C-alpha positions as CSV (number, residue, x, y, z in Angstrom):
1,M,39.6,246.8,-32.1
2,A,37.2,244.1,-32.0
3,R,34.1,244.8,-34.1
4,I,30.2,243.5,-32.6
5,V,27.6,242.4,-35.5
6,I,24.5,241.7,-35.0
7,T,22.1,240.5,-37.4
8,H,18.3,239.1,-37.2
9,T,15.7,238.1,-39.4
10,G,12.3,238.2,-39.1
11,N,9.5,240.0,-37.3
12,F,7.9,240.6,-34.6
13,E,4.5,239.5,-35.7
14,K,3.5,236.9,-33.2
15,T,4.5,239.9,-30.6
16,T,2.8,242.4,-31.4
17,L,-0.4,240.1,-32.2
18,F,-0.1,238.9,-28.7
19,F,-0.1,242.7,-27.3
20,N,-3.0,243.7,-29.5
21,K,-5.1,240.7,-28.2
22,L,-4.1,241.9,-24.4
23,R,-5.2,245.3,-25.2
24,A,-8.3,244.6,-26.4
25,L,-9.5,242.2,-23.7
26,N,-12.3,241.7,-22.2
27,N,-12.1,243.7,-18.5
28,F,-15.5,242.2,-17.8
29,E,-13.7,238.8,-18.1
30,I,-11.2,240.0,-15.9
31,R,-13.4,241.5,-13.2
32,H,-15.8,238.2,-13.4
33,I,-11.8,236.1,-12.4
34,L,-11.4,238.7,-10.0
35,N,-13.9,239.0,-7.9
36,K,-14.8,234.8,-8.1
37,C,-11.1,235.2,-6.4
38,G,-11.8,237.2,-4.5
39,E,-14.8,235.5,-2.7
40,Q,-12.6,232.7,-2.3
41,G,-9.7,234.1,-0.8
42,V,-12.3,235.8,2.1
43,A,-14.0,231.8,2.4
44,A,-10.0,230.7,2.5
45,L,-8.8,232.6,5.1
46,A,-12.8,233.3,7.4
47,S,-11.9,229.1,7.4
48,A,-8.1,229.0,8.5
49,T,-8.6,232.5,11.1
50,P,-8.0,231.2,14.3
51,V,-11.3,231.8,16.3
52,R,-12.1,232.9,20.0
53,T,-15.0,234.8,19.1
54,G,-15.3,234.7,15.4
55,K,-15.4,238.8,15.1
56,T,-11.9,238.4,13.1
57,A,-12.9,235.3,10.8
58,A,-16.6,237.0,10.6
59,S,-14.6,240.3,9.3
60,W,-12.5,239.5,5.5
61,G,-13.6,241.2,2.6
62,Y,-12.4,242.0,-0.1
63,S,-12.2,244.6,-3.2
64,V,-11.2,244.9,-7.5
65,E,-9.9,247.6,-9.2
66,K,-9.1,248.9,-12.3
67,T,-5.4,250.9,-11.9
68,D,-3.8,252.7,-14.3
69,Y,-1.1,249.6,-14.4
70,G,-3.8,246.7,-14.7
71,W,-5.7,245.4,-12.3
72,V,-5.6,245.2,-8.1
73,I,-7.2,243.1,-5.4
74,N,-7.1,243.5,-1.8
75,W,-7.7,241.2,1.0
76,Y,-8.5,243.2,4.5
77,N,-9.9,242.4,7.7
78,T,-11.8,245.4,9.4
79,N,-11.5,243.5,13.0
80,I,-10.0,246.6,14.7
81,N,-9.9,246.5,18.5
82,E,-8.2,249.7,19.9
83,G,-6.2,250.5,16.7
84,V,-5.1,247.0,16.6
85,P,-5.7,245.0,13.5
86,I,-6.4,241.8,14.8
87,A,-5.8,239.8,11.9
88,I,-2.4,240.7,11.8
89,I,-1.2,240.5,15.4
90,L,-2.6,236.9,15.0
91,Q,-0.4,236.1,11.9
92,Y,2.5,238.0,13.7
93,G,2.2,238.0,17.4
94,H,2.1,241.0,20.0
95,G,3.2,241.7,22.8
96,T,0.7,241.6,26.4
97,G,-0.6,244.3,28.5
98,T,1.9,242.0,31.3
99,G,4.9,242.2,29.6
100,G,4.6,238.5,27.8
101,Y,4.3,237.8,24.3
102,V,1.8,235.9,22.0
103,Q,3.3,233.6,19.3
104,G,1.4,234.5,15.7
105,I,0.1,231.7,13.4
106,D,0.8,231.7,10.0
107,Y,-3.1,231.4,8.9
108,I,-3.0,233.8,6.2
109,N,-1.0,232.9,3.7
110,P,-1.1,229.0,3.7
111,S,-5.1,229.8,3.0
112,I,-4.8,232.7,1.0
113,R,-2.0,230.0,-1.3
114,P,-3.7,228.7,-3.8
115,V,-6.1,231.3,-4.6
116,F,-3.5,232.4,-5.8
117,E,-2.5,229.6,-8.0
118,S,-6.3,230.0,-9.4
119,M,-6.5,233.0,-10.0
120,A,-2.7,232.9,-12.1
121,N,-4.3,230.1,-13.9
122,N,-7.8,231.2,-15.3
123,V,-6.0,234.9,-15.9
124,W,-3.6,233.6,-17.9
125,K,-6.2,231.4,-19.5
126,E,-8.3,234.3,-21.0
127,V,-5.3,235.7,-22.0
128,K,-4.0,232.6,-24.4
129,D,-8.1,232.6,-25.0
130,C,-8.7,236.7,-26.1
131,K,-9.8,237.2,-29.7
C-alpha cells in the first residue's frame, strides 16, 4: 500500500488579514457604488429599450438591498399590460392574437453588460482598498 504525505510551511496570515478587512468593509461605500451602478443600468436599459410609446423605456427602476449572503441589485420594469411584462416580451418575443409571432430583440443583455463590468471593477477596487 502506497503512503501519501502532505506537508506545508507558512501560515494563512495574509488570507486571514484579507478576510478581516472584508468583514470590516464599509457597507455605505458598497451601497453607494451599487446605487450608482443601478442608476447607470436604468439609463442604459431605458436608452436601449425599443420605443413605440416610450412607456416601457420610462418604466425601468432598480433596488439595492443587503441580505444575509451579501448585496443584491435588481433592475425591474413596471410596464405591465394585462398581466404581461412588456419589457420581457420585447426581449424574448411573443405570439399575437391572430396566430403570428413577433421576434424578440436582445436589448437587455448588451445594454447592461458594461454596467456589470463597471460594478465588478468598482466593488473589487473598494475591496482591495479597504483598511
